Backbone as CSV, one residue per row, in Angstrom:
resi,resn,N_x,N_y,N_z,CA_x,CA_y,CA_z,C_x,C_y,C_z
1,MET,42.662,77.686,90.269,42.551,78.245,91.605,41.086,78.604,91.852
2,SER,40.567,78.207,92.983,39.167,78.493,93.290,39.004,79.960,93.670
3,ASN,37.752,80.427,93.599,37.477,81.815,93.993,37.855,82.061,95.443
4,ARG,37.641,81.053,96.284,37.985,81.190,97.703,39.491,81.380,97.868
5,ASP,40.286,80.585,97.116,41.740,80.737,97.163,42.146,82.103,96.624
6,TRP,41.500,82.541,95.539,41.812,83.838,94.958,41.500,84.961,95.943
7,ASP,40.384,84.845,96.673,40.027,85.848,97.677,41.099,85.935,98.758
8,ALA,41.598,84.785,99.196,42.657,84.766,100.210,43.940,85.388,99.655
9,LEU,44.242,85.097,98.387,45.427,85.657,97.746,45.310,87.179,97.630
10,GLU,44.141,87.649,97.205,43.909,89.098,97.105,44.065,89.781,98.453
11,LYS,43.458,89.192,99.476,43.526,89.791,100.817,44.970,89.837,101.314
12,THR,45.713,88.744,101.126,47.107,88.692,101.561,47.943,89.727,100.813
13,ASP,47.744,89.825,99.506,48.462,90.805,98.700,48.162,92.223,99.178
14,TRP,46.898,92.518,99.391,46.499,93.860,99.828,47.104,94.189,101.187
15,LEU,47.037,93.240,102.136,47.597,93.483,103.469,49.113,93.641,103.420
16,PHE,49.778,92.848,102.581,51.229,92.967,102.436,51.596,94.356,101.929
17,ARG,50.919,94.803,100.875,51.206,96.129,100.313,50.900,97.233,101.317
18,LYS,49.809,97.073,102.046,49.441,98.057,103.075,50.521,98.114,104.160
19,MET,51.008,96.946,104.582,52.045,96.885,105.608,53.317,97.592,105.130
20,VAL,53.732,97.306,103.892,54.956,97.922,103.363,54.788,99.435,103.291
21,ARG,53.662,99.899,102.735,53.433,101.352,102.628,53.402,102.002,104.007
22,ARG,52.729,101.359,104.957,52.618,101.914,106.309,53.973,101.983,106.985
23,PHE,54.780,100.914,106.821,56.110,100.911,107.415,56.955,102.041,106.841
24,VAL,56.964,102.179,105.527,57.763,103.222,104.885,57.290,104.606,105.341
25,LYS,55.979,104.792,105.415,55.431,106.083,105.857,55.876,106.397,107.287
26,GLU,55.769,105.423,108.169,56.180,105.630,109.564,57.693,105.834,109.672
27,ARG,58.448,104.982,108.966,59.917,105.080,108.999,60.383,106.445,108.531
28,ASP,59.758,106.941,107.475,60.192,108.208,106.902,59.864,109.418,107.786
29,ARG,59.025,109.232,108.789,58.711,110.319,109.733,59.770,110.434,110.829
30,ILE,60.633,109.445,110.938,61.588,109.384,112.050,62.917,110.015,111.653
31,SER,63.369,110.911,112.517,64.677,111.536,112.351,65.340,111.553,113.726
32,VAL,66.499,110.944,113.826,67.248,110.869,115.078,68.408,111.846,114.964
33,GLU,68.301,112.950,115.673,69.311,114.010,115.592,69.570,114.392,114.136
34,GLY,68.493,114.445,113.357,68.592,114.837,111.960,69.009,113.724,111.010
35,VAL,69.051,112.479,111.492,69.455,111.338,110.665,68.261,110.384,110.543
36,SER,67.962,110.002,109.313,66.865,109.070,109.063,67.241,107.672,109.544
37,LEU,66.234,106.796,109.670,66.531,105.421,110.077,67.455,104.702,109.084
38,PRO,67.274,104.879,107.760,68.251,104.266,106.858,69.674,104.787,107.101
39,GLY,69.809,106.058,107.456,71.117,106.606,107.802,71.684,105.948,109.046
40,MET,70.802,105.667,110.009,71.236,104.976,111.226,71.698,103.553,110.897
41,LEU,71.040,102.912,109.938,71.461,101.572,109.506,72.888,101.611,108.956
42,ILE,73.180,102.633,108.192,74.520,102.779,107.616,75.555,102.941,108.730
43,LEU,75.257,103.812,109.698,76.186,104.013,110.814,76.401,102.708,111.576
44,HIS,75.320,101.998,111.831,75.402,100.741,112.573,76.269,99.713,111.833
45,LYS,76.092,99.632,110.538,76.863,98.671,109.737,78.355,99.009,109.781
46,ILE,78.693,100.274,109.701,80.107,100.672,109.750,80.688,100.382,111.136
47,ILE,79.921,100.640,112.176,80.395,100.357,113.535,80.640,98.857,113.697
48,ARG,79.721,98.032,113.202,79.847,96.572,113.329,80.969,95.991,112.479
49,GLU,81.116,96.517,111.234,81.992,95.841,110.274,83.144,96.690,109.744
50,GLY,83.232,97.930,110.172,84.312,98.784,109.686,83.908,99.524,108.420
51,GLU,84.850,100.297,107.892,84.554,101.122,106.724,83.992,100.272,105.590
52,GLN,83.149,100.907,104.760,82.397,100.185,103.727,82.500,100.888,102.385
53,ARG,82.532,100.085,101.322,82.383,100.640,99.972,80.923,100.995,99.789
54,LEU,80.644,102.105,99.101,79.263,102.543,98.915,78.440,101.499,98.156
55,GLY,79.028,100.900,97.141,78.320,99.873,96.384,77.950,98.674,97.239
56,ASP,78.852,98.287,98.138,78.569,97.166,99.041,77.445,97.522,100.005
57,LEU,77.471,98.757,100.511,76.389,99.208,101.393,75.041,99.137,100.681
58,ALA,75.015,99.629,99.466,73.764,99.627,98.695,73.252,98.206,98.531
59,GLU,74.132,97.303,98.159,73.727,95.919,97.929,73.270,95.243,99.217
60,GLN,74.034,95.388,100.266,73.739,94.682,101.512,72.523,95.254,102.250
61,LEU,72.275,96.549,102.087,71.126,97.165,102.755,69.917,97.304,101.832
62,ASP,70.035,96.806,100.607,68.948,96.870,99.613,68.527,98.304,99.292
63,PHE,69.503,99.162,99.069,69.254,100.535,98.641,69.778,100.699,97.221
64,THR,69.229,101.647,96.504,69.777,101.959,95.189,71.077,102.725,95.398
65,SER,71.907,102.786,94.366,73.158,103.542,94.488,72.849,105.022,94.699
66,GLY,71.774,105.506,94.085,71.375,106.902,94.282,70.961,107.188,95.716
67,ALA,70.233,106.249,96.313,69.801,106.426,97.710,70.998,106.411,98.648
68,ILE,71.941,105.510,98.400,73.147,105.442,99.242,73.938,106.741,99.130
69,THR,74.075,107.245,97.921,74.813,108.498,97.723,74.136,109.638,98.480
70,ALA,72.825,109.743,98.357,72.094,110.819,99.044,72.228,110.687,100.564
71,LEU,72.081,109.465,101.077,72.203,109.248,102.525,73.610,109.559,103.021
72,THR,74.617,109.096,102.297,75.988,109.332,102.741,76.370,110.800,102.610
73,ASP,75.821,111.488,101.623,76.050,112.941,101.523,75.547,113.633,102.785
74,LYS,74.349,113.248,103.246,73.767,113.863,104.450,74.582,113.518,105.692
75,LEU,75.001,112.260,105.796,75.805,111.859,106.957,77.144,112.584,106.979
76,GLU,77.734,112.740,105.816,79.024,113.432,105.730,78.860,114.920,106.046
77,LYS,77.790,115.524,105.545,77.533,116.948,105.794,77.352,117.215,107.295
78,LYS,76.788,116.256,108.016,76.594,116.397,109.460,77.863,116.062,110.252
79,GLY,78.903,115.620,109.530,80.166,115.297,110.198,80.157,113.934,110.875
80,LEU,79.218,113.057,110.495,79.100,111.748,111.127,79.893,110.666,110.393
81,THR,80.144,110.892,109.116,80.931,109.948,108.314,81.943,110.726,107.488
82,ILE,82.879,109.984,106.922,83.871,110.582,106.040,84.166,109.585,104.922
83,ARG,84.302,110.126,103.723,84.682,109.289,102.576,86.202,109.316,102.457
84,ARG,86.754,108.137,102.143,88.189,108.030,101.943,88.451,107.195,100.698
85,ARG,89.513,107.545,100.013,89.937,106.737,98.864,90.817,105.605,99.383
86,LYS,90.628,104.442,98.817,91.429,103.287,99.190,92.865,103.535,98.739
87,GLU,93.795,103.241,99.598,95.211,103.517,99.319,95.700,102.823,98.048
88,ASP,95.390,101.536,97.911,95.925,100.767,96.785,95.067,100.862,95.520
89,ASP,93.884,101.478,95.621,93.019,101.650,94.447,92.250,102.961,94.622
90,ARG,92.769,104.024,94.079,92.199,105.371,94.269,90.777,105.510,93.727
91,ARG,90.363,104.565,92.869,88.990,104.634,92.329,87.958,104.187,93.350
92,THR,88.375,103.400,94.325,87.460,102.859,95.334,87.301,103.855,96.474
93,VAL,86.039,104.221,96.743,85.730,105.148,97.829,85.119,104.358,98.985
94,LEU,85.673,104.564,100.173,85.190,103.894,101.376,84.509,104.914,102.287
95,LEU,83.491,104.466,102.980,82.800,105.319,103.940,83.158,104.841,105.339
96,ASP,83.609,105.770,106.162,83.968,105.451,107.542,83.182,106.376,108.465
97,ILE,83.118,106.014,109.715,82.380,106.809,110.697,83.376,107.671,111.473
98,THR,82.951,108.858,111.831,83.793,109.766,112.619,83.530,109.538,114.103
99,ALA,84.362,110.142,114.930,84.153,110.064,116.387,82.793,110.647,116.738
100,SER,82.424,111.740,116.078,81.116,112.362,116.309,79.985,111.410,115.926
101,GLY,80.174,110.670,114.840,79.181,109.691,114.413,79.038,108.559,115.414
102,ARG,80.168,108.109,115.957,80.132,107.045,116.968,79.413,107.519,118.229
103,GLU,79.687,108.748,118.640,79.039,109.293,119.835,77.531,109.420,119.631
104,MET,77.142,109.933,118.472,75.717,110.087,118.182,75.020,108.732,118.158
105,PHE,75.648,107.745,117.513,75.043,106.421,117.447,74.950,105.806,118.843
106,ALA,75.980,105.960,119.654,75.978,105.412,121.014,74.839,106.008,121.840
107,ARG,74.614,107.331,121.700,73.515,107.979,122.425,72.164,107.391,122.037
108,ASN,72.063,106.926,120.798,70.772,106.490,120.265,70.740,105.004,119.906
109,SER,71.643,104.231,120.484,71.741,102.814,120.114,70.490,102.018,120.486
110,ASN,69.684,102.539,121.391,68.458,101.839,121.783,67.339,101.974,120.745
111,ILE,67.493,102.865,119.780,66.451,103.101,118.771,66.215,101.855,117.915
112,GLY,67.270,101.238,117.415,67.131,100.067,116.552,66.439,98.912,117.247
113,ALA,66.849,98.646,118.481,66.240,97.551,119.236,64.757,97.838,119.490
114,ARG,64.445,99.079,119.818,63.045,99.423,120.083,62.213,99.343,118.810
115,CYS,62.801,99.679,117.686,62.118,99.572,116.400,61.688,98.128,116.163
116,ILE,62.595,97.206,116.391,62.310,95.784,116.175,61.247,95.291,117.148
117,THR,61.368,95.661,118.417,60.387,95.165,119.387,59.007,95.759,119.132
118,LEU,58.944,97.006,118.690,57.639,97.598,118.364,56.969,96.865,117.207
119,LEU,57.740,96.532,116.193,57.183,95.860,115.024,56.680,94.450,115.341
120,PHE,57.389,93.729,116.193,57.085,92.313,116.382,56.627,91.972,117.797
121,GLU,56.201,92.985,118.542,55.690,92.789,119.885,54.485,91.848,119.882
122,GLY,54.447,90.946,120.826,53.293,90.077,120.981,53.360,88.780,120.195
123,PHE,54.375,88.613,119.349,54.513,87.374,118.597,55.340,86.374,119.397
124,THR,54.958,85.115,119.347,55.744,84.073,119.995,56.987,83.788,119.146
125,THR,57.936,83.100,119.739,59.138,82.705,119.001,58.749,81.853,117.795
126,GLU,57.799,80.946,117.985,57.342,80.097,116.882,56.731,80.936,115.754
127,GLU,55.928,81.935,116.116,55.317,82.808,115.101,56.381,83.618,114.369
128,LEU,57.389,84.080,115.090,58.478,84.832,114.461,59.253,83.953,113.484
129,GLU,59.495,82.715,113.868,60.188,81.790,112.973,59.355,81.532,111.722
130,GLN,58.043,81.389,111.899,57.146,81.189,110.766,57.168,82.415,109.846
131,GLN,57.096,83.597,110.443,57.143,84.825,109.648,58.440,84.903,108.861
132,SER,59.531,84.556,109.496,60.819,84.595,108.802,60.802,83.681,107.590
133,GLN,60.230,82.489,107.750,60.130,81.562,106.617,59.254,82.159,105.511
134,PHE,58.154,82.791,105.892,57.271,83.410,104.896,57.985,84.539,104.169
135,TYR,58.712,85.378,104.915,59.439,86.493,104.296,60.494,85.966,103.329
136,GLU,61.190,84.893,103.725,62.198,84.309,102.834,61.559,83.816,101.539
137,ARG,60.376,83.240,101.632,59.682,82.768,100.433,59.247,83.931,99.553
138,VAL,58.740,84.997,100.159,58.334,86.164,99.374,59.557,86.774,98.696
139,ILE,60.666,86.876,99.426,61.902,87.419,98.837,62.333,86.557,97.656
140,ALA,62.264,85.246,97.800,62.617,84.355,96.691,61.652,84.558,95.526
141,ASN,60.374,84.754,95.810,59.382,84.985,94.753,59.625,86.314,94.031
142,LEU,60.285,87.248,94.689,60.569,88.544,94.072,61.711,88.468,93.052
143,GLU,62.453,87.373,93.073,63.537,87.202,92.097,62.923,87.157,90.693
144,GLY,63.271,88.109,89.869,62.741,88.183,88.509,61.335,88.756,88.410
145,PHE,60.798,89.257,89.503,59.431,89.799,89.566,59.196,90.874,88.504
146,SER,60.041,91.891,88.495,59.837,93.001,87.552,60.043,92.544,86.116
147,ASP,61.047,91.703,85.884,61.289,91.211,84.521,60.075,90.442,83.988
148,THR,59.499,89.597,84.821,58.345,88.803,84.413,57.153,89.695,84.071
149,LEU,56.885,90.679,84.923,55.741,91.565,84.680,55.973,92.480,83.487
150,LEU,57.217,92.944,83.314,57.517,93.774,82.147,57.374,92.975,80.854
151,GLU,57.790,91.714,80.885,57.633,90.850,79.719,56.150,90.619,79.415
152,LEU,55.350,90.405,80.452,53.910,90.230,80.273,53.287,91.476,79.651
153,ALA,53.666,92.645,80.162,53.142,93.903,79.622,53.547,94.082,78.162
154,GLU,54.792,93.727,77.851,55.256,93.832,76.467,54.459,92.891,75.558
155,ASN,54.246,91.673,76.011,53.458,90.713,75.236,52.009,91.166,75.084
156,ASN,51.458,91.755,76.134,50.096,92.282,76.060,50.004,93.354,74.983
157,GLY,51.030,94.180,74.884,51.056,95.248,73.890,51.169,94.733,72.467
158,LYS,51.673,93.532,72.304,51.836,92.947,70.976,50.568,92.243,70.485
159,GLN,49.641,91.972,71.396,48.416,91.276,71.009,47.574,92.160,70.105
160,GLU,46.810,91.505,69.227,45.941,92.262,68.326,44.897,93.019,69.122
161,HIS,44.554,94.172,68.634,43.568,95.031,69.274,42.176,94.454,69.063
162,ASP,41.415,94.242,70.131,40.058,93.696,70.058,39.082,94.762,70.534
163,PRO,38.383,95.453,69.620,37.489,96.534,70.009,36.344,96.074,70.913
164,SER,36.004,94.802,70.908,34.882,94.339,71.731,35.185,94.429,73.219
165,THR,36.468,94.493,73.615,36.803,94.566,75.039,37.106,95.989,75.485
166,GLU,37.055,96.930,74.567,37.380,98.318,74.912,36.472,98.881,75.987
167,SER,35.198,98.565,75.936,34.243,99.183,76.851,34.340,98.627,78.265
168,ASP,34.915,97.437,78.442,34.985,96.838,79.768,36.346,96.178,79.998
169,PRO,37.349,96.973,80.407,38.686,96.406,80.621,38.698,95.342,81.712
170,GLU,37.820,95.464,82.718,37.783,94.450,83.774,37.274,93.124,83.225
171,GLN,36.326,93.178,82.277,35.835,91.955,81.645,36.984,91.260,80.909
172,LYS,37.805,92.044,80.211,38.954,91.479,79.499,39.895,90.807,80.496
173,GLN,40.130,91.463,81.638,41.008,90.894,82.668,40.442,89.571,83.168
174,ARG,39.139,89.517,83.445,38.530,88.282,83.933,38.629,87.174,82.896
175,GLU,38.470,87.540,81.627,38.577,86.543,80.556,39.991,85.994,80.462
176,ASN,40.979,86.866,80.660,42.375,86.439,80.542,42.829,85.584,81.713
177,THR,42.330,85.872,82.911,42.838,85.172,84.085,41.755,84.479,84.890
178,GLY,40.504,84.827,84.630,39.428,84.291,85.451,39.314,85.022,86.774
179,LYS,40.052,86.076,86.949,40.066,86.815,88.219,39.652,88.263,87.974
180,SER,39.241,88.908,89.053,38.897,90.331,88.954,40.160,91.171,88.970
181,ASN,40.048,92.383,88.483,41.187,93.299,88.496,41.068,94.160,89.742
182,TYR,41.581,93.676,90.856,41.444,94.351,92.144,42.561,95.326,92.416
183,LEU,43.648,95.241,91.676,44.819,96.058,91.981,44.586,97.517,91.637
184,SER,45.003,98.375,92.538,44.890,99.809,92.262,46.248,100.449,92.527
185,TYR,47.082,100.420,91.529,48.443,100.946,91.701,48.474,102.412,91.409
């Protein structure tokens, strides 16, 4: 890979990470009648598709099981949802929306649409289709992402210790990959 290609890759990576952090920061500032946007997603999904298993919600909305539990606890405490045990399998817990939850969501149903238009305002249909293709590729590239990096870190730890690289870790990085160590996690 040429330095020019690497520069483009670095810039794209940095902008992607900045976009994700900025979105999360902005999203986390929003509370609709005391409900976060992820909580609104849960309400919307139940309204569209009916009661949901918590595990299915976590998987379909890309939340951890802990995050789903915390969100549903808050929704239930506000009286917007209710947990029910499945009749034929008491181990299965379903989340349903209450009348109060439906009313609250109906009052604020324009929030989701406005969120989408704010994020993608000014893009042509062609640009949106292109972005969707790019996002799908990044999502596919994320398959096994953590496993691959954890394996690399483990292998790095198994390598013999070379005292000559101790004084300049960036030099070691450049020697290993030919690239600079630009990441600041």
